[in-house]
N, CA, C and O atoms as a Tinker XYZ file with bonds, in Angstrom:
   352  protein
     1  N    -82.694000  -31.070000   88.309000    73     2
     2  CA   -83.137000  -32.188000   89.210000    64     1     3
     3  C    -82.781000  -31.492000   89.918000    63     2     4     5
     4  O    -82.086000  -30.480000   90.004000    81     3
     5  N    -83.895000  -32.779000   91.027000    73     3     6
     6  CA   -83.635000  -33.084000   92.968000    64     5     7
     7  C    -82.807000  -33.969000   93.178000    63     6     8     9
     8  O    -82.992000  -35.116000   92.772000    81     7
     9  N    -81.518000  -33.534000   93.988000    73     7    10
    10  CA   -80.996000  -34.304000   94.590000    64     9    11
    11  C    -81.316000  -35.244000   95.801000    63    10    12    13
    12  O    -82.311000  -34.699000   96.278000    81    11
    13  N    -81.177000  -35.808000   96.198000    73    11    14
    14  CA   -81.625000  -36.785000   97.813000    64    13    15
    15  C    -80.982000  -36.244000   98.614000    63    14    16    17
    16  O    -80.004000  -35.559000   98.317000    81    15
    17  N    -81.407000  -36.440000   99.850000    73    15    18
    18  CA   -80.696000  -35.899000  101.166000    64    17    19
    19  C    -80.366000  -37.364000  101.420000    63    18    20    21
    20  O    -80.786000  -38.491000  101.155000    81    19
    21  N    -78.858000  -36.409000  102.429000    73    19    22
    22  CA   -78.423000  -38.176000  102.575000    64    21    23
    23  C    -79.121000  -38.657000  103.338000    63    22    24    25
    24  O    -78.684000  -39.801000  103.469000    81    23
    25  N    -80.185000  -38.503000  104.129000    73    23    26
    26  CA   -80.934000  -39.393000  104.707000    64    25    27
    27  C    -81.106000  -40.400000  104.254000    63    26    28    29
    28  O    -80.722000  -41.530000  104.553000    81    27
    29  N    -82.122000  -39.738000  102.971000    73    27    30
    30  CA   -82.946000  -40.567000  102.043000    64    29    31
    31  C    -81.724000  -41.385000  100.904000    63    30    32    33
    32  O    -82.209000  -42.181000  100.100000    81    31
    33  N    -80.352000  -41.185000  100.878000    73    31    34
    34  CA   -79.334000  -41.978000  100.256000    64    33    35
    35  C    -79.498000  -43.202000  101.590000    63    34    36    37
    36  O    -80.246000  -44.174000  101.696000    81    35
    37  N    -78.660000  -42.757000  102.306000    73    35    38
    38  CA   -78.583000  -44.150000  103.339000    64    37    39
    39  C    -79.734000  -44.651000  103.306000    63    38    40    41
    40  O    -79.716000  -45.822000  102.927000    81    39
    41  N    -80.752000  -44.241000  103.553000    73    39    42
    42  CA   -82.212000  -45.750000  103.432000    64    41    43
    43  C    -82.236000  -46.232000  102.164000    63    42    44    45
    44  O    -82.208000  -47.463000  102.172000    81    43
    45  N    -82.286000  -45.633000  100.793000    73    43    46
    46  CA   -82.405000  -46.270000   99.461000    64    45    47
    47  C    -81.058000  -47.681000   99.831000    63    46    48    49
    48  O    -81.267000  -48.888000   99.716000    81    47
    49  N    -79.985000  -47.142000  100.191000    73    47    50
    50  CA   -78.636000  -48.217000  100.430000    64    49    51
    51  C    -78.878000  -49.498000  101.637000    63    50    52    53
    52  O    -78.404000  -50.634000  101.630000    81    51
    53  N    -79.791000  -48.850000  102.645000    73    51    54
    54  CA   -80.177000  -50.177000  103.036000    64    53    55
    55  C    -81.539000  -50.738000  102.578000    63    54    56    57
    56  O    -81.905000  -51.836000  102.998000    81    55
    57  N    -82.234000  -50.082000  101.806000    73    55    58
    58  CA   -82.965000  -50.831000  101.638000    64    57    59
    59  C    -82.491000  -51.977000   99.995000    63    58    60    61
    60  O    -83.084000  -52.955000   99.539000    81    59
    61  N    -81.549000  -51.457000   99.643000    73    59    62
    62  CA   -80.973000  -52.606000   98.755000    64    61    63
    63  C    -80.370000  -53.212000   98.881000    63    62    64    65
    64  O    -80.431000  -54.150000   98.087000    81    63
    65  N    -79.426000  -53.260000   99.783000    73    63    66
    66  CA   -78.837000  -54.117000  100.744000    64    65    67
    67  C    -79.620000  -55.427000  101.537000    63    66    68    69
    68  O    -79.238000  -56.597000  101.541000    81    67
    69  N    -81.040000  -54.761000  102.317000    73    67    70
    70  CA   -81.689000  -55.892000  102.552000    64    69    71
    71  C    -82.211000  -56.816000  101.537000    63    70    72    73
    72  O    -82.260000  -58.035000  101.705000    81    71
    73  N    -82.836000  -55.828000   99.835000    73    71    74
    74  CA   -83.176000  -56.763000   98.838000    64    73    75
    75  C    -81.851000  -57.744000   98.526000    63    74    76    77
    76  O    -82.095000  -58.937000   98.349000    81    75
    77  N    -80.867000  -57.423000   98.473000    73    75    78
    78  CA   -79.918000  -58.706000   98.334000    64    77    79
    79  C    -79.450000  -60.005000   98.935000    63    78    80    81
    80  O    -78.949000  -61.048000   98.514000    81    79
    81  N    -79.938000  -59.355000  100.450000    73    79    82
    82  CA   -79.724000  -60.244000  101.074000    64    81    83
    83  C    -81.267000  -61.000000  101.029000    63    82    84    85
    84  O    -81.361000  -62.103000  101.567000    81    83
    85  N    -82.316000  -60.468000  100.463000    73    83    86
    86  CA   -83.677000  -61.617000  100.336000    64    85    87
    87  C    -83.414000  -62.416000   98.809000    63    86    88    89
    88  O    -84.038000  -63.420000   98.462000    81    87
    89  N    -82.761000  -61.997000   98.306000    73    87    90
    90  CA   -82.873000  -62.651000   96.762000    64    89    91
    91  C    -81.848000  -63.649000   97.531000    63    90    92    93
    92  O    -82.175000  -64.747000   97.982000    81    91
    93  N    -80.563000  -63.081000   97.602000    73    91    94
    94  CA   -79.554000  -64.114000   98.039000    64    93    95
    95  C    -79.967000  -65.378000   98.531000    63    94    96    97
    96  O    -79.552000  -66.450000   98.091000    81    95
    97  N    -80.988000  -65.208000   99.674000    73    95    98
    98  CA   -81.192000  -65.951000  100.475000    64    97    99
    99  C    -82.756000  -67.055000   99.713000    63    98   100   101
   100  O    -83.476000  -67.962000  100.131000    81    99
   101  N    -82.652000  -66.459000   98.756000    73    99   102
   102  CA   -83.889000  -67.482000   97.845000    64   101   103
   103  C    -83.064000  -68.264000   96.570000    63   102   104   105
   104  O    -83.705000  -69.052000   95.876000    81   103
   105  N    -81.808000  -68.049000   96.324000    73   103   106
   106  CA   -80.906000  -68.270000   95.687000    64   105   107
   107  C    -80.260000  -69.454000   95.946000    63   106   108   109
   108  O    -79.793000  -70.163000   95.055000    81   107
   109  N    -80.192000  -69.775000   97.439000    73   107   110
   110  CA   -79.777000  -70.013000   98.455000    64   109   111
   111  C    -80.134000  -71.782000   98.715000    63   110   112   113
   112  O    -79.510000  -72.841000   98.784000    81   111
   113  N    -81.674000  -71.244000   98.808000    73   111   114
   114  CA   -83.199000  -72.180000   98.925000    64   113   115
   115  C    -83.349000  -72.823000   98.062000    63   114   116   117
   116  O    -83.582000  -74.022000   98.218000    81   115
   117  N    -83.258000  -72.197000   96.724000    73   115   118
   118  CA   -83.400000  -73.040000   95.869000    64   117   119
   119  C    -82.068000  -73.363000   94.492000    63   118   120   121
   120  O    -81.815000  -73.023000   93.336000    81   119
   121  N    -81.627000  -74.076000   95.393000    73   119   122
   122  CA   -80.325000  -74.430000   93.932000    64   121   123
   123  C    -80.550000  -74.634000   92.303000    63   122   124   125
   124  O    -81.380000  -75.432000   91.867000    81   123
   125  N    -80.085000  -74.181000   91.836000    73   123   126
   126  CA   -80.915000  -74.706000   90.002000    64   125   127
   127  C    -81.396000  -73.043000   89.965000    63   126   128   129
   128  O    -81.015000  -72.592000   88.885000    81   127
   129  N    -81.912000  -72.264000   90.557000    73   127   130
   130  CA   -83.009000  -70.768000   90.458000    64   129   131
   131  C    -82.377000  -70.193000   89.204000    63   130   132   133
   132  O    -81.437000  -69.421000   89.396000    81   131
   133  N    -82.800000  -70.483000   87.729000    73   131   134
   134  CA   -82.357000  -69.693000   86.808000    64   133   135
   135  C    -83.838000  -68.487000   86.843000    63   134   136   137
   136  O    -85.029000  -68.788000   86.928000    81   135
   137  N    -83.326000  -67.348000   86.760000    73   135   138
   138  CA   -84.068000  -66.633000   86.355000    64   137   139
   139  C    -83.500000  -65.303000   85.613000    63   138   140   141
   140  O    -82.502000  -64.621000   85.845000    81   139
   141  N    -84.704000  -65.178000   84.456000    73   139   142
   142  CA   -84.154000  -63.780000   83.766000    64   141   143
   143  C    -84.924000  -62.464000   84.706000    63   142   144   145
   144  O    -85.738000  -62.548000   85.626000    81   143
   145  N    -84.250000  -61.155000   84.005000    73   143   146
   146  CA   -84.176000  -60.165000   84.693000    64   145   147
   147  C    -85.557000  -59.597000   84.810000    63   146   148   149
   148  O    -85.672000  -58.659000   85.599000    81   147
   149  N    -86.738000  -60.038000   84.099000    73   147   150
   150  CA   -87.811000  -59.836000   84.334000    64   149   151
   151  C    -88.681000  -60.393000   85.730000    63   150   152   153
   152  O    -89.203000  -59.906000   86.733000    81   151
   153  N    -88.451000  -61.877000   85.034000    73   151   154
   154  CA   -88.653000  -62.953000   86.080000    64   153   155
   155  C    -88.609000  -62.364000   87.635000    63   154   156   157
   156  O    -89.527000  -62.005000   88.373000    81   155
   157  N    -87.156000  -62.410000   87.835000    73   155   158
   158  CA   -86.648000  -61.794000   88.884000    64   157   159
   159  C    -87.407000  -60.667000   89.025000    63   158   160   161
   160  O    -88.093000  -60.946000   90.008000    81   159
   161  N    -87.740000  -59.509000   88.649000    73   159   162
   162  CA   -88.582000  -58.396000   88.962000    64   161   163
   163  C    -89.943000  -58.819000   89.407000    63   162   164   165
   164  O    -90.411000  -58.316000   90.428000    81   163
   165  N    -90.800000  -59.945000   88.533000    73   163   166
   166  CA   -91.922000  -60.216000   88.834000    64   165   167
   167  C    -91.887000  -60.802000   90.523000    63   166   168   169
   168  O    -92.376000  -60.459000   91.600000    81   167
   169  N    -91.090000  -61.773000   90.055000    73   167   170
   170  CA   -90.866000  -62.964000   91.865000    64   169   171
   171  C    -90.799000  -61.819000   92.950000    63   170   172   173
   172  O    -91.440000  -62.088000   93.967000    81   171
   173  N    -90.235000  -60.748000   92.947000    73   171   174
   174  CA   -89.501000  -60.197000   93.989000    64   173   175
   175  C    -90.319000  -58.661000   94.023000    63   174   176   177
   176  O    -90.069000  -57.794000   94.861000    81   175
   177  N    -90.982000  -58.574000   93.316000    73   175   178
   178  CA   -91.811000  -57.063000   93.063000    64   177   179
   179  C    -90.856000  -55.907000   93.328000    63   178   180   181
   180  O    -90.599000  -55.239000   94.329000    81   179
   181  N    -90.454000  -55.913000   92.161000    73   179   182
   182  CA   -88.851000  -54.662000   92.297000    64   181   183
   183  C    -89.294000  -54.037000   91.206000    63   182   184   185
   184  O    -90.094000  -54.619000   90.474000    81   183
   185  N    -88.753000  -52.470000   90.850000    73   183   186
   186  CA   -89.198000  -51.931000   89.716000    64   185   187
   187  C    -87.454000  -52.171000   89.179000    63   186   188   189
   188  O    -86.486000  -52.580000   89.821000    81   187
   189  N    -87.558000  -51.786000   87.940000    73   187   190
   190  CA   -86.320000  -51.482000   86.967000    64   189   191
   191  C    -85.045000  -51.365000   87.772000    63   190   192   193
   192  O    -84.184000  -52.243000   87.711000    81   191
   193  N    -84.918000  -50.303000   88.515000    73   191   194
   194  CA   -84.073000  -49.749000   89.302000    64   193   195
   195  C    -83.252000  -50.652000   90.213000    63   194   196   197
   196  O    -82.093000  -50.992000   90.448000    81   195
   197  N    -84.659000  -50.868000   90.637000    73   195   198
   198  CA   -84.057000  -52.115000   92.488000    64   197   199
   199  C    -83.269000  -53.382000   91.476000    63   198   200   201
   200  O    -82.091000  -53.729000   91.558000    81   199
   201  N    -84.378000  -53.948000   90.481000    73   199   202
   202  CA   -83.855000  -55.255000   90.296000    64   201   203
   203  C    -82.374000  -54.644000   89.982000    63   202   204   205
   204  O    -81.801000  -54.100000   90.926000    81   203
   205  N    -81.662000  -54.703000   88.611000    73   203   206
   206  CA   -80.471000  -54.125000   88.468000    64   205   207
   207  C    -79.378000  -53.551000   89.629000    63   206   208   209
   208  O    -78.211000  -53.835000   89.897000    81   207
   209  N    -80.040000  -52.911000   89.996000    73   207   210
   210  CA   -79.361000  -52.928000   91.866000    64   209   211
   211  C    -78.582000  -54.417000   92.231000    63   210   212   213
   212  O    -77.425000  -54.831000   92.172000    81   211
   213  N    -80.038000  -55.023000   92.684000    73   211   214
   214  CA   -79.696000  -55.910000   93.587000    64   213   215
   215  C    -78.709000  -56.963000   92.811000    63   214   216   217
   216  O    -77.626000  -57.345000   93.254000    81   215
   217  N    -79.465000  -57.471000   91.206000    73   215   218
   218  CA   -78.774000  -58.548000   90.652000    64   217   219
   219  C    -77.419000  -58.145000   90.210000    63   218   220   221
   220  O    -76.681000  -59.129000   90.157000    81   219
   221  N    -76.787000  -56.945000   89.846000    73   219   222
   222  CA   -75.426000  -56.281000   89.903000    64   221   223
   223  C    -74.824000  -56.679000   90.732000    63   222   224   225
   224  O    -73.932000  -57.503000   90.530000    81   223
   225  N    -75.168000  -56.150000   92.101000    73   223   226
   226  CA   -74.562000  -56.510000   93.232000    64   225   227
   227  C    -74.130000  -57.715000   93.220000    63   226   228   229
   228  O    -72.932000  -57.993000   93.261000    81   227
   229  N    -75.041000  -58.538000   93.162000    73   227   230
   230  CA   -75.074000  -59.765000   93.275000    64   229   231
   231  C    -74.060000  -60.439000   92.162000    63   230   232   233
   232  O    -73.347000  -61.350000   92.582000    81   231
   233  N    -73.996000  -60.239000   91.425000    73   231   234
   234  CA   -72.882000  -60.442000   90.174000    64   233   235
   235  C    -71.580000  -59.879000   90.420000    63   234   236   237
   236  O    -70.590000  -60.507000   90.047000    81   235
   237  N    -71.459000  -58.727000   91.027000    73   235   238
   238  CA   -70.450000  -58.577000   91.457000    64   237   239
   239  C    -69.558000  -58.843000   92.278000    63   238   240   241
   240  O    -68.343000  -58.697000   92.150000    81   239
   241  N    -70.604000  -59.552000   93.818000    73   239   242
   242  CA   -69.682000  -60.115000   94.297000    64   241   243
   243  C    -69.108000  -61.395000   94.184000    63   242   244   245
   244  O    -68.236000  -62.025000   94.782000    81   243
   245  N    -69.995000  -61.620000   93.069000    73   243   246
   246  CA   -69.675000  -62.997000   92.331000    64   245   247
   247  C    -70.226000  -63.789000   92.787000    63   246   248   249
   248  O    -69.716000  -64.858000   92.455000    81   247
   249  N    -71.427000  -63.983000   93.704000    73   247   250
   250  CA   -72.366000  -64.687000   94.016000    64   249   251
   251  C    -73.203000  -65.679000   92.683000    63   250   252   253
   252  O    -73.268000  -66.905000   92.591000    81   251
   253  N    -73.836000  -64.493000   91.655000    73   251   254
   254  CA   -74.659000  -64.609000   90.373000    64   253   255
   255  C    -73.653000  -64.854000   89.064000    63   254   256   257
   256  O    -72.508000  -64.407000   89.130000    81   255
   257  N    -73.934000  -65.311000   88.305000    73   255   258
   258  CA   -73.711000  -64.904000   86.994000    64   257   259
   259  C    -74.836000  -64.571000   86.238000    63   258   260   261
   260  O    -75.991000  -64.752000   86.625000    81   259
   261  N    -74.474000  -64.021000   85.021000    73   259   262
   262  CA   -75.955000  -63.771000   84.219000    64   261   263
   263  C    -75.513000  -64.651000   82.643000    63   262   264   265
   264  O    -74.608000  -64.192000   81.945000    81   263
   265  N    -76.308000  -65.991000   82.208000    73   263   266
   266  CA   -75.679000  -66.466000   81.155000    64   265   267
   267  C    -75.773000  -65.797000   80.231000    63   266   268   269
   268  O    -76.036000  -64.597000   80.150000    81   267
   269  N    -75.503000  -66.739000   79.266000    73   267   270
   270  CA   -75.723000  -66.195000   77.593000    64   269   271
   271  C    -77.205000  -65.767000   77.349000    63   270   272   273
   272  O    -77.571000  -64.790000   76.696000    81   271
   273  N    -77.965000  -66.652000   77.973000    73   271   274
   274  CA   -79.478000  -66.190000   77.646000    64   273   275
   275  C    -80.491000  -65.635000   78.469000    63   274   276   277
   276  O    -81.720000  -65.637000   78.535000    81   275
   277  N    -78.930000  -64.871000   79.439000    73   275   278
   278  CA   -79.502000  -64.089000   80.279000    64   277   279
   279  C    -80.022000  -64.298000   81.453000    63   278   280   281
   280  O    -80.584000  -63.391000   82.068000    81   279
   281  N    -79.945000  -65.090000   81.755000    73   279   282
   282  CA   -80.271000  -65.908000   83.158000    64   281   283
   283  C    -79.391000  -65.626000   84.251000    63   282   284   285
   284  O    -78.174000  -65.657000   84.069000    81   283
   285  N    -79.934000  -65.325000   85.479000    73   283   286
   286  CA   -78.632000  -65.115000   86.188000    64   285   287
   287  C    -79.112000  -66.152000   87.620000    63   286   288   289
   288  O    -79.965000  -65.905000   88.473000    81   287
   289  N    -78.283000  -67.264000   87.496000    73   287   290
   290  CA   -78.167000  -67.939000   88.618000    64   289   291
   291  C    -76.718000  -67.953000   89.198000    63   290   292   293
   292  O    -75.701000  -67.509000   88.664000    81   291
   293  N    -76.849000  -68.537000   90.360000    73   291   294
   294  CA   -75.828000  -68.854000   91.295000    64   293   295
   295  C    -74.509000  -68.974000   91.014000    63   294   296   297
   296  O    -74.532000  -69.217000   89.807000    81   295
   297  N    -73.756000  -68.965000   91.237000    73   295   298
   298  CA   -72.089000  -68.629000   90.646000    64   297   299
   299  C    -71.749000  -70.407000   90.930000    63   298   300   301
   300  O    -71.430000  -71.055000   89.933000    81   299
   301  N    -71.831000  -71.156000   92.330000    73   299   302
   302  CA   -71.760000  -72.484000   92.783000    64   301   303
   303  C    -72.963000  -73.600000   91.735000    63   302   304   305
   304  O    -73.019000  -74.819000   91.892000    81   303
   305  N    -73.860000  -72.781000   90.660000    73   303   306
   306  CA   -74.591000  -73.707000   90.320000    64   305   307
   307  C    -74.357000  -74.229000   88.638000    63   306   308   309
   308  O    -74.698000  -75.220000   87.993000    81   307
   309  N    -73.336000  -72.568000   88.257000    73   307   310
   310  CA   -72.896000  -72.554000   86.932000    64   309   311
   311  C    -72.706000  -73.701000   86.104000    63   310   312   313
   312  O    -73.070000  -73.416000   84.963000    81   311
   313  N    -72.273000  -74.930000   86.190000    73   311   314
   314  CA   -72.548000  -76.138000   85.951000    64   313   315
   315  C    -73.537000  -76.714000   85.187000    63   314   316   317
   316  O    -73.743000  -77.011000   84.011000    81   315
   317  N    -74.199000  -76.783000   86.499000    73   315   318
   318  CA   -75.480000  -76.757000   85.972000    64   317   319
   319  C    -76.203000  -76.381000   85.108000    63   318   320   321
   320  O    -76.882000  -77.113000   84.387000    81   319
   321  N    -76.135000  -74.899000   85.063000    73   319   322
   322  CA   -76.310000  -73.977000   84.512000    64   321   323
   323  C    -76.185000  -73.956000   82.718000    63   322   324   325
   324  O    -76.951000  -73.903000   81.755000    81   323
   325  N    -74.870000  -74.027000   82.956000    73   323   326
   326  CA   -74.128000  -74.345000   81.382000    64   325   327
   327  C    -74.247000  -76.118000   80.929000    63   326   328   329
   328  O    -73.448000  -76.677000   80.178000    81   327
   329  N    -75.403000  -76.763000   81.574000    73   327   330
   330  CA   -76.145000  -77.800000   81.027000    64   329   331
   331  C    -76.618000  -77.744000   80.569000    63   330   332   333
   332  O    -76.592000  -78.435000   79.551000    81   331
   333  N    -78.086000  -76.382000   80.947000    73   331   334
   334  CA   -79.393000  -76.256000   81.013000    64   333   335
   335  C    -78.791000  -75.515000   79.332000    63   334   336   337
   336  O    -79.014000  -75.937000   78.197000    81   335
   337  N    -78.269000  -74.728000   79.619000    73   335   338
   338  CA   -78.063000  -73.577000   77.760000    64   337   339
   339  C    -77.722000  -74.385000   76.884000    63   338   340   341
   340  O    -78.204000  -74.246000   75.760000    81   339
   341  N    -76.803000  -75.451000   77.147000    73   339   342
   342  CA   -76.511000  -76.231000   75.937000    64   341   343
   343  C    -78.009000  -77.214000   75.136000    63   342   344   345
   344  O    -78.259000  -77.463000   73.956000    81   343
   345  N    -78.919000  -77.640000   76.737000    73   343   346
   346  CA   -79.821000  -78.371000   76.322000    64   345   347
   347  C    -81.102000  -77.844000   75.710000    63   346   348   349
   348  O    -81.986000  -78.566000   75.249000    81   347
   349  N    -81.127000  -76.238000   75.756000    73   347   350
   350  CA   -82.061000  -75.568000   75.381000    64   349   351
   351  C    -82.397000  -75.053000   73.632000    63   350   352
   352  O    -83.385000  -74.368000   73.368000    81   351
């Protein structure tokens, strides 16, 4: 298996951090946004690995929550998400 160079690892980390900030900004700009993994992937043009890393970073930071239905919502909007889940 090929190992990534230190430069490649730093570039990849910087790219993920940039994507995290971009996704965070979208959620702030659109309160109530509720996206599944696949919807997020399509919206931001991410591959499986990138999307997983970005969403996981935002969940671990407490910015996003994953609902029981698999939607990623802003933690600050969780009450809205809970009501939406109960209605569906």
